[in-house]
C-alpha positions as CSV (number, residue, x, y, z in Angstrom):
1,M,-20.7,384.7,161.6
2,S,-23.1,387.2,162.5
3,F,-26.7,387.7,161.8
4,D,-25.7,390.4,159.5
5,D,-23.1,388.7,158.0
6,L,-25.8,385.8,157.1
7,F,-27.6,388.4,155.5
8,A,-25.2,390.2,153.6
9,L,-24.4,386.3,152.0
10,A,-28.2,386.0,151.3
11,P,-27.8,386.7,147.7
12,L,-24.9,384.0,147.1
13,A,-27.1,381.6,148.8
14,A,-30.5,382.7,147.2
15,P,-30.2,379.9,143.8
16,A,-29.3,377.6,146.0
17,V,-32.1,378.2,148.4
18,T,-33.7,378.0,145.3
19,A,-32.7,374.6,143.9
20,L,-33.7,373.0,147.6
21,V,-37.2,374.7,146.9
22,V,-37.5,373.8,143.3
23,L,-36.6,369.9,144.1
24,L,-38.9,369.4,146.9
25,V,-41.7,371.2,144.6
26,L,-41.2,368.2,142.4
27,C,-41.4,365.8,144.7
28,V,-45.1,366.8,144.6
29,R,-45.8,368.0,141.2
30,R,-44.2,368.0,138.2
31,S,-45.1,371.3,136.2
32,H,-42.6,373.1,134.1
33,R,-44.5,376.2,134.2
34,L,-44.5,376.1,138.1
35,V,-40.7,375.7,138.3
36,A,-39.8,378.0,135.9
37,T,-41.7,381.0,137.5
38,L,-39.9,379.2,141.3
39,S,-36.8,379.4,139.7
40,G,-37.1,383.2,138.3
41,L,-38.3,384.1,141.5
42,G,-35.9,383.0,143.3
43,L,-33.0,384.7,140.9
44,A,-35.0,388.0,141.3
45,F,-35.0,387.6,145.1
46,G,-31.8,387.5,145.1
47,L,-31.1,390.2,143.1
48,A,-33.5,392.4,145.5
49,L,-31.2,391.5,148.8
50,L,-28.5,393.2,146.7
51,P,-29.0,396.9,148.0
52,A,-28.9,395.6,151.4
53,A,-25.4,393.9,151.0
54,W,-24.1,397.2,149.1
55,L,-24.7,399.3,152.0
56,A,-23.8,396.3,154.7
57,P,-19.8,396.4,155.8
58,A,-18.1,393.9,153.9
59,A,-19.0,390.3,154.7
60,K,-16.8,387.6,155.2
61,V,-17.0,383.5,156.0
62,G,-13.1,382.7,157.4
63,E,-10.8,383.2,154.7
64,M,-13.4,381.4,152.3
65,L,-15.9,384.1,150.8
66,V,-15.8,387.7,151.1
67,L,-19.0,389.7,149.9
68,D,-17.5,393.0,149.1
69,R,-18.6,395.5,146.4
70,L,-17.1,393.8,144.0
71,A,-18.7,390.9,144.7
72,V,-22.4,392.6,144.7
73,V,-21.2,394.5,141.6
74,F,-20.4,391.2,139.8
75,T,-23.0,389.1,141.5
76,G,-26.1,391.3,140.1
77,M,-24.5,390.9,136.9
78,L,-24.5,387.1,137.0
79,L,-27.9,386.7,138.8
80,A,-29.4,388.5,135.6
81,M,-28.2,387.0,133.2
82,A,-29.4,383.5,135.0
83,L,-32.6,385.1,134.8
84,A,-32.5,386.0,131.7
85,T,-31.7,382.5,130.8
86,V,-34.6,381.1,132.8
87,L,-37.1,383.7,130.3
88,L,-35.4,382.3,127.9
89,A,-35.1,378.7,128.4
90,A,-39.1,378.6,129.2
91,G,-40.3,378.8,125.5
92,Y,-37.2,377.1,124.3
93,L,-38.4,374.1,126.7
94,E,-42.0,374.0,125.7
95,R,-41.1,373.4,122.6
96,Q,-38.5,370.0,123.6
97,K,-40.2,366.5,123.8
98,E,-37.7,365.8,127.2
99,R,-39.1,366.4,130.9
100,R,-38.0,370.1,131.4
101,E,-38.0,370.5,135.3
102,E,-34.7,369.6,136.4
103,F,-33.1,371.6,133.9
104,Y,-33.5,374.7,136.1
105,V,-32.3,372.8,139.0
106,F,-28.8,372.6,137.2
107,L,-29.0,375.8,136.0
108,L,-29.0,377.0,139.5
109,L,-27.0,374.8,141.1
110,A,-24.7,376.7,138.1
111,T,-25.5,379.8,139.3
112,T,-24.6,379.0,142.7
113,G,-21.0,377.9,141.9
114,A,-20.6,381.2,139.1
115,V,-21.6,383.5,142.5
116,T,-19.6,382.1,144.5
117,L,-16.2,382.5,142.0
118,T,-17.2,386.1,142.6
119,A,-16.3,386.2,146.4
120,A,-14.1,383.7,146.6
121,A,-11.1,384.9,148.2
122,N,-9.1,381.4,149.0
123,L,-7.9,378.9,146.3
124,V,-10.3,376.0,148.2
125,S,-13.5,378.2,147.8
126,F,-12.6,379.3,144.0
127,F,-11.9,375.7,143.1
128,L,-15.5,374.8,145.0
129,G,-17.4,377.5,143.2
130,L,-15.5,376.5,139.6
131,E,-16.5,372.6,140.2
132,V,-20.3,373.5,141.3
133,L,-20.7,375.4,137.9
134,S,-18.4,373.3,135.6
135,V,-20.4,370.3,136.7
136,S,-23.8,371.1,136.5
137,L,-22.9,372.7,133.4
138,Y,-21.5,368.9,132.0
139,V,-26.0,367.7,132.6
140,L,-27.3,371.3,130.9
141,I,-25.1,370.7,127.6
142,A,-25.9,367.2,127.6
143,Y,-29.0,367.4,129.1
144,Q,-31.3,366.6,126.2
145,R,-29.7,362.8,125.9
146,E,-32.0,361.4,123.4
147,R,-29.5,363.7,120.6
148,R,-26.3,362.2,120.0
149,V,-24.8,366.3,119.4
150,R,-25.8,366.8,122.7
151,L,-24.5,363.8,124.5
152,E,-20.7,364.7,121.9
153,A,-21.0,368.3,123.2
154,G,-21.3,367.4,126.9
155,I,-18.0,364.9,126.6
156,K,-16.0,367.2,124.8
157,Y,-17.0,369.6,127.8
158,L,-16.3,367.1,130.3
159,V,-12.9,366.3,128.9
160,L,-11.9,370.0,128.5
161,G,-13.3,370.6,132.6
162,G,-11.0,367.4,133.4
163,V,-7.9,368.8,131.7
164,S,-8.7,372.5,133.3
165,T,-9.1,370.8,136.7
166,S,-5.7,369.0,137.0
167,F,-3.8,371.4,135.8
168,M,-5.6,373.9,138.5
169,L,-5.2,371.3,141.3
170,L,-1.2,370.8,140.3
171,G,-0.5,374.4,140.1
172,M,-2.3,374.9,143.8
173,A,-0.2,372.1,145.4
174,F,2.8,373.3,144.0
175,V,1.5,376.9,145.1
176,Y,1.2,376.1,149.0
177,A,4.0,374.4,148.8
178,K,6.1,377.6,148.5
179,V,3.2,380.0,150.3
180,G,2.4,378.3,153.1
181,S,-1.3,379.3,152.3
182,M,-4.4,379.3,150.3
183,S,-5.9,383.2,150.5
184,F,-5.4,385.3,147.5
185,G,-3.9,387.8,149.8
186,P,-0.9,385.9,150.5
187,V,-0.6,384.3,147.6
188,G,-0.6,387.7,145.3
189,E,1.8,388.7,147.6
190,A,4.0,385.3,146.7
191,M,3.1,386.1,142.9
192,G,4.9,389.5,143.6
193,W,7.7,389.4,145.6
194,I,9.1,386.2,145.1
195,P,11.6,386.1,142.0
196,L,10.6,383.2,140.2
197,R,13.3,382.4,138.5
198,N,15.1,381.0,141.2
199,H,11.8,379.3,142.4
200,L,10.9,376.7,140.1
201,P,7.8,375.5,141.8
202,A,5.7,378.4,142.3
203,L,6.8,380.0,138.7
204,M,5.2,376.0,137.6
205,G,2.4,376.9,140.4
206,F,1.3,380.1,139.2
207,G,1.5,378.8,135.4
208,L,-0.5,376.1,136.0
209,I,-2.9,378.0,137.2
210,I,-3.0,380.2,134.4
211,V,-3.0,377.3,131.8
212,G,-6.4,375.9,133.8
213,V,-8.1,379.5,134.2
214,G,-7.6,379.6,130.0
215,F,-9.1,376.3,129.5
216,K,-12.2,377.7,131.5
217,L,-12.1,381.0,129.3
218,A,-11.5,379.5,126.4
219,L,-8.8,381.7,125.4
220,V,-6.2,380.5,123.0
221,P,-4.5,378.4,122.7
222,M,-6.7,376.6,125.4
223,H,-10.3,376.8,123.0
224,L,-9.9,373.6,121.6
225,W,-13.6,371.9,121.1
226,A,-15.1,375.4,122.7
227,A,-16.9,375.8,119.3
228,D,-18.0,372.4,119.1
229,V,-19.2,372.7,122.6
230,Y,-21.5,375.6,122.1
231,Q,-22.9,374.6,118.5
232,G,-24.0,371.1,120.4
233,A,-25.0,372.6,123.3
234,P,-28.9,373.6,123.3
235,A,-29.0,377.7,123.3
236,P,-29.5,378.9,126.3
237,V,-27.1,376.6,128.0
238,A,-24.6,378.2,125.3
239,M,-25.7,381.7,126.3
240,F,-25.1,380.9,129.9
241,I,-21.5,379.6,129.3
242,A,-20.5,382.8,127.2
243,T,-21.9,384.7,129.9
244,V,-22.1,383.5,133.3
245,S,-19.6,380.8,133.2
246,K,-16.8,383.6,131.7
247,G,-17.7,386.2,133.6
248,A,-17.4,384.2,137.3
249,V,-14.4,382.9,136.2
250,F,-13.2,386.4,134.9
251,V,-13.7,387.9,138.1
252,A,-12.7,385.5,139.8
253,A,-9.3,386.0,137.6
254,L,-9.6,389.7,138.8
255,R,-9.5,388.7,142.1
256,L,-6.7,386.2,142.0
257,F,-4.3,388.2,139.6
258,G,-5.5,391.7,139.6
259,N,-3.6,393.0,143.0
260,V,-0.2,392.0,142.2
261,A,1.7,395.3,141.4
262,H,5.1,394.8,142.7
263,P,8.6,394.5,141.2
264,Y,7.9,390.6,139.9
265,D,5.1,391.3,138.3
266,D,6.2,391.5,134.8
267,S,6.4,388.2,134.1
268,W,2.3,387.5,134.7
269,R,2.2,391.0,132.5
270,L,3.7,388.9,130.0
271,A,1.6,385.9,130.5
272,F,-1.5,387.6,130.1
273,T,-0.9,390.0,127.2
274,V,0.3,386.6,124.9
275,L,-3.2,385.0,126.0
276,A,-5.0,388.2,124.6
277,V,-3.3,388.9,121.7
278,A,-3.5,385.1,120.8
279,S,-7.2,385.4,121.9
280,M,-8.0,388.4,120.2
281,F,-6.7,387.5,116.8
282,G,-7.5,383.7,117.1
283,G,-11.0,384.3,117.6
284,N,-11.9,386.7,115.6
285,L,-9.7,385.0,112.4
286,L,-11.3,381.9,113.3
287,A,-14.8,383.2,113.1
288,L,-14.0,384.8,109.4
289,R,-16.0,382.3,107.7
290,Q,-18.0,380.7,109.8
291,E,-21.5,380.0,108.3
292,N,-23.1,378.5,112.0
293,L,-24.1,381.3,114.0
294,K,-23.7,378.7,117.2
295,R,-20.2,378.7,116.0
296,L,-19.5,382.2,114.8
297,L,-20.5,383.9,118.5
298,A,-18.4,381.2,120.0
299,Y,-15.4,382.7,118.9
300,S,-16.1,385.8,119.4
301,S,-16.6,385.2,122.6
302,I,-13.2,384.1,122.5
303,A,-12.3,387.1,121.1
304,Q,-14.4,389.5,123.7
305,V,-13.0,387.7,126.7
306,G,-9.1,388.7,125.2
307,Y,-10.5,392.5,125.0
308,L,-11.4,392.0,128.8
309,L,-8.2,391.3,129.7
310,V,-6.5,394.4,128.9
311,A,-8.2,395.6,131.8
312,L,-6.7,393.2,134.0
313,V,-3.4,393.5,132.3
314,A,-4.0,397.6,132.9
315,A,-5.4,398.3,136.0
316,G,-6.2,394.9,137.6
317,T,-9.3,395.1,140.3
318,A,-9.3,398.7,139.6
319,S,-10.6,398.5,136.2
320,Q,-13.4,400.4,135.9
321,A,-13.8,399.0,132.0
322,A,-14.0,395.8,132.9
323,G,-17.1,396.4,135.2
324,L,-18.7,398.3,131.7
325,Y,-17.3,395.6,129.5
326,L,-18.8,392.8,131.0
327,A,-22.1,394.5,131.2
328,A,-22.9,395.9,128.2
329,Y,-21.2,392.2,126.4
330,F,-24.1,390.2,129.0
331,A,-26.9,393.0,127.5
332,T,-25.6,392.0,124.0
333,S,-25.3,388.3,124.5
334,V,-28.7,387.8,125.7
335,L,-30.0,390.0,122.1
336,A,-28.0,387.9,120.0
337,W,-28.0,384.4,121.8
338,G,-32.1,385.5,122.7
339,V,-33.0,386.1,118.8
340,L,-31.4,382.5,117.9
341,I,-33.3,381.0,121.2
342,V,-37.1,382.2,119.8
343,L,-36.4,381.5,116.3
344,S,-35.4,378.0,117.5
345,P,-38.5,375.7,115.8
346,G,-38.2,372.3,118.2
347,E,-36.1,369.6,117.4
348,E,-33.3,371.8,116.3
349,D,-32.0,375.2,117.3
350,A,-31.9,378.0,114.5
351,Q,-27.9,378.8,113.7
352,A,-27.3,377.9,110.4
353,L,-26.8,381.5,108.2
354,G,-28.4,380.1,105.1
355,D,-31.3,380.1,107.2
356,L,-31.7,383.4,108.3
357,R,-30.8,385.1,105.0
358,G,-33.2,387.6,104.1
359,L,-34.8,387.6,108.2
360,A,-35.9,391.1,108.0
361,W,-38.4,390.6,105.8
362,R,-40.2,388.0,107.8
363,R,-39.2,389.2,111.2
364,P,-38.0,392.6,111.1
365,R,-37.8,393.4,115.3
366,L,-36.3,390.5,116.1
367,T,-33.6,391.3,113.0
368,A,-33.1,395.1,114.2
369,L,-32.4,393.1,117.7
370,L,-29.5,390.9,116.1
371,T,-28.4,393.4,114.4
372,L,-28.0,396.1,117.4
373,A,-26.1,393.0,118.8
374,L,-23.4,392.5,116.6
375,I,-23.2,396.4,116.1
376,S,-22.0,396.6,120.3
377,L,-19.9,393.6,119.5
378,A,-18.2,394.6,116.7
379,G,-17.5,398.0,118.8
380,L,-19.6,400.7,116.6
381,P,-20.9,403.8,118.3
382,L,-24.0,404.4,120.3
383,T,-23.6,401.1,122.1
384,G,-22.3,399.9,125.0
385,G,-19.9,397.9,123.1
386,F,-18.4,401.0,121.6
387,L,-17.5,402.5,125.2
388,G,-16.3,399.4,127.1
389,K,-13.6,399.1,123.9
390,F,-12.9,403.0,124.4
391,L,-12.5,402.5,127.9
392,L,-10.5,399.6,127.3
393,L,-8.4,401.8,125.1
394,E,-7.9,404.3,127.6
395,E,-6.3,402.0,130.5
396,G,-4.5,400.2,128.0
397,V,-3.0,404.0,126.7
398,G,-2.6,404.9,130.1
399,E,-0.6,402.2,130.8
400,R,1.9,402.2,127.6
401,L,0.3,398.7,126.7
402,W,0.8,399.7,123.2
403,V,1.1,395.7,122.1
404,L,-2.5,395.3,123.7
405,V,-3.7,398.2,122.8
406,G,-2.6,397.8,118.6
407,A,-3.9,394.0,118.5
408,L,-7.5,395.7,120.5
409,V,-7.6,398.2,117.5
410,L,-6.4,395.8,114.4
411,S,-8.1,392.8,116.0
412,S,-11.6,394.7,116.3
413,V,-11.0,396.0,112.6
414,V,-11.1,392.1,111.8
415,G,-14.4,391.7,113.4
416,L,-16.0,393.8,111.7
417,F,-16.0,392.1,108.4
418,Y,-17.8,388.6,109.5
419,Y,-21.0,390.7,112.2
420,L,-21.4,392.9,108.6
421,R,-21.5,389.7,106.8
422,V,-23.7,388.6,109.2
423,I,-26.0,391.9,108.9
424,A,-25.9,391.5,105.2
425,A,-27.4,388.3,105.0
426,L,-30.2,388.6,107.6
427,F,-31.3,392.1,105.1
428,S,-31.1,389.9,102.1
429,R,-33.9,389.9,99.6
430,A,-33.4,385.7,99.4
431,E,-36.4,383.9,98.8
432,D,-35.5,381.1,101.6
433,V,-37.8,381.2,104.4
434,L,-37.0,379.5,108.1
435,S,-38.1,375.6,107.5
436,P,-39.9,374.6,109.7
437,P,-42.0,378.4,110.6
438,A,-40.2,380.3,113.2
439,P,-42.6,380.1,116.5
440,P,-44.4,383.4,118.2
441,V,-41.7,385.1,120.5
442,P,-43.2,383.7,124.2
443,V,-43.7,386.8,126.8
444,A,-41.1,385.7,129.1
445,A,-38.8,385.9,126.1
446,K,-39.7,389.2,125.3
447,V,-39.2,390.8,128.7
448,A,-35.6,389.5,128.6
449,L,-34.9,390.8,125.2
450,V,-36.5,394.1,125.7
451,V,-34.7,394.8,129.4
452,A,-31.4,394.0,126.9
453,L,-31.8,396.2,124.2
454,V,-32.2,399.1,127.0
455,V,-29.5,397.8,129.3
456,L,-27.2,398.0,126.1
457,L,-28.8,401.3,124.8
458,V,-28.3,403.1,128.2
459,L,-24.7,401.8,128.8
460,G,-23.9,403.3,125.2
461,L,-26.0,406.6,125.7
462,F,-26.0,407.5,129.5
463,P,-23.4,405.5,130.9
464,A,-22.6,407.9,134.0
465,P,-25.0,406.2,136.8
466,F,-23.2,402.8,135.9
467,L,-19.6,404.1,136.0
468,G,-20.5,406.2,139.0
469,L,-21.3,402.6,140.6
470,L,-18.5,401.4,139.6
471,R,-15.8,404.0,141.0
472,A,-18.3,403.9,144.5
473,V,-16.7,400.3,144.3
474,G,-13.3,401.8,145.6
475,E,-10.6,399.3,146.9
476,W,-11.9,395.7,145.6
477,R,-9.5,394.0,147.6
478,G,-11.5,392.9,150.3
479,F,-9.1,389.9,152.0
């Protein structure tokens, strides 16, 4: 590797280096404000390095990692989401009794695993990035270990992670036995050209990998305990799982499955079509009667990933809709989860719909942000969520994927009901007040919420610059 390659890969290393710096600082002095500041600065530094990586040729680490423009775009999204998590978690943790500093170490390590997935070009680097992300999340979910609900959520996510890893490792072994390579390029070629009906080990291998990815994305029917994990995890961690974790795995799936365009790829289109339709309807139907906003957002995220699969099936790595929809979903999630985080009084997260009734008359600004987030998730006009769904429909229609197009439209109508139900509750004239009273919004949280608001509105009203950036990515396959 040359110095230029190392410099190009610096954005991927920024979270890991920051985690080491934070650990060294903790050996000298324990200060929550100092650690949170260092964490935010490290992630911001990683973002500042991305323009140079964009202009440089694609940098490679053997056959393991490639920092092409696809990786640059999505690494920027993930680092921005991790930075938003730090800004929102700082005030949240100030109201907690547990030690706060180590939280940021595991958050940075989870971000390291996530950005590794965006640049993965090999099943080995894919697996290593996934495990660094997952193991860090096990700790983050159960971080407040004195609360049984946190421990329960952590154990459930650990079980899900173990099952996912088992499926994925066995699938990789079958694939390697047939293909003789772990690199995404040869594996993608094999998925396209091998007559799978005559090669049972290859069929089993690819199928097991898809199941493992399905568990990580909480796709139906692999969504077992997903809502329980979201409900039990600290609110900033739940937001991180819904955005950074799922976004990173989806980008890795784009790299692995998005380049299969050969005569035998209909089997994989069918598999992802079934998962997408099941997730769209399953997520939205399960959210219909939820009275807990964290569980509602958990099921909503299942449906959102189902929508994203339309881009994978329709256009693979050439999808502009995937990039724009993911960016809009990230900004929307910061608003939705961010409002719940700043409303959390201390010991328990704000999550019951009954406690938030009439919020518009007590906290009108926060209510406006949450309402806009729900409108974007529903895909209504003038928001990034609407334009993202429109582009997904356009790609689906262009590829004549009528089942996916119909499922997206019908399931979005179902989702509209429960989003509007929450909005109606926020603007109701209930006399109840949030108990205990919600704390004031910290300055760092205000910054995250305002930036997310601007991004969401810009993507909905003036998307041309971002779409131009996605078009400039060109051929995303860098291996």
